C-alpha angles and dihedrals in degrees: 000000000000119000112255123233113264112245141193108213128200106197122197118227091023092180095060096098094189091056093045089051091048088052092050091050092048091047091050093048091049091051091047090053089059103252109162102165116088099218095044091046090049092052090050093049089050090053092049092049091052091049089050092062104278101108094172096047116131133189117199115192116206114189126170122200089256092051090050090053090048090044093238133119141181118240126197108201120189130182095203104037 
Protein backbone atom coordinates (compact mmCIF):
# COMPACT_ATOMS: atom_id res chain seq x y z
CA UNK A 1 0.00 0.00 0.00
CA UNK A 2 1.29 3.45 -0.92
CA UNK A 3 1.50 6.10 1.78
CA UNK A 4 -1.21 8.69 1.41
CA UNK A 5 -0.52 12.37 1.27
CA UNK A 6 -0.91 14.09 4.62
CA UNK A 7 -3.77 16.57 4.65
CA UNK A 8 -5.16 19.40 6.70
CA UNK A 9 -8.94 19.31 6.35
CA UNK A 10 -11.43 22.09 7.02
CA UNK A 11 -14.84 20.41 7.28
CA UNK A 12 -18.06 22.39 7.00
CA UNK A 13 -20.17 21.91 9.00
CA UNK A 14 -17.64 20.63 11.50
CA UNK A 15 -20.33 20.03 14.12
CA UNK A 16 -22.31 17.54 11.99
CA UNK A 17 -20.85 14.40 13.54
CA UNK A 18 -22.49 12.09 10.99
CA UNK A 19 -20.90 14.01 8.10
CA UNK A 20 -17.51 14.15 9.81
CA UNK A 21 -17.70 10.39 10.39
CA UNK A 22 -18.68 9.82 6.75
CA UNK A 23 -15.63 11.86 5.73
CA UNK A 24 -13.37 9.81 8.00
CA UNK A 25 -14.74 6.57 6.55
CA UNK A 26 -14.33 7.82 2.97
CA UNK A 27 -10.81 9.05 3.71
CA UNK A 28 -9.88 5.69 5.22
CA UNK A 29 -11.32 3.78 2.27
CA UNK A 30 -9.42 6.02 -0.14
CA UNK A 31 -6.19 5.43 1.72
CA UNK A 32 -6.83 1.69 1.79
CA UNK A 33 -7.32 1.73 -2.00
CA UNK A 34 -3.83 3.16 -2.40
CA UNK A 35 -4.47 6.73 -3.47
CA UNK A 36 -1.33 8.79 -2.93
CA UNK A 37 -2.09 11.93 -4.95
CA UNK A 38 -3.94 14.69 -3.10
CA UNK A 39 -6.22 15.82 -5.95
CA UNK A 40 -7.12 12.30 -7.05
CA UNK A 41 -7.75 11.23 -3.47
CA UNK A 42 -9.92 14.31 -2.90
CA UNK A 43 -12.03 13.51 -5.95
CA UNK A 44 -12.48 9.94 -4.75
CA UNK A 45 -13.47 11.06 -1.24
CA UNK A 46 -16.00 13.44 -2.81
CA UNK A 47 -17.48 10.59 -4.85
CA UNK A 48 -17.71 8.36 -1.77
CA UNK A 49 -19.38 11.11 0.28
CA UNK A 50 -21.97 11.61 -2.44
CA UNK A 51 -22.62 7.88 -2.58
CA UNK A 52 -22.98 7.88 1.24
CA UNK A 53 -25.97 10.23 1.07
CA UNK A 54 -24.39 13.67 0.74
CA UNK A 55 -25.16 14.47 -2.93
CA UNK A 56 -23.91 18.06 -2.69
CA UNK A 57 -20.66 17.25 -0.88
CA UNK A 58 -17.53 18.81 -2.33
CA UNK A 59 -13.85 18.35 -1.67
CA UNK A 60 -11.53 21.11 -2.84
CA UNK A 61 -7.82 20.26 -2.75
CA UNK A 62 -5.44 23.18 -2.40
CA UNK A 63 -1.81 22.31 -2.87
CA UNK A 64 1.04 24.76 -3.17
CA UNK A 65 4.36 23.80 -4.72
CA UNK A 66 5.87 23.64 -1.24
CA UNK A 67 3.06 21.37 -0.03
CA UNK A 68 3.56 19.09 -3.04
CA UNK A 69 7.24 18.75 -2.20
CA UNK A 70 6.35 18.03 1.43
CA UNK A 71 3.59 15.63 0.33
CA UNK A 72 0.90 17.58 2.15
CA UNK A 73 -2.23 19.36 1.00
CA UNK A 74 -5.12 21.39 2.37
CA UNK A 75 -8.65 20.09 1.80
CA UNK A 76 -11.83 22.10 2.10
CA UNK A 77 -14.67 19.63 2.63
CA UNK A 78 -18.24 20.86 2.47
CA UNK A 79 -21.45 18.93 3.01
CA UNK A 80 -23.63 21.35 1.04
CA UNK A 81 -21.39 22.41 -1.83
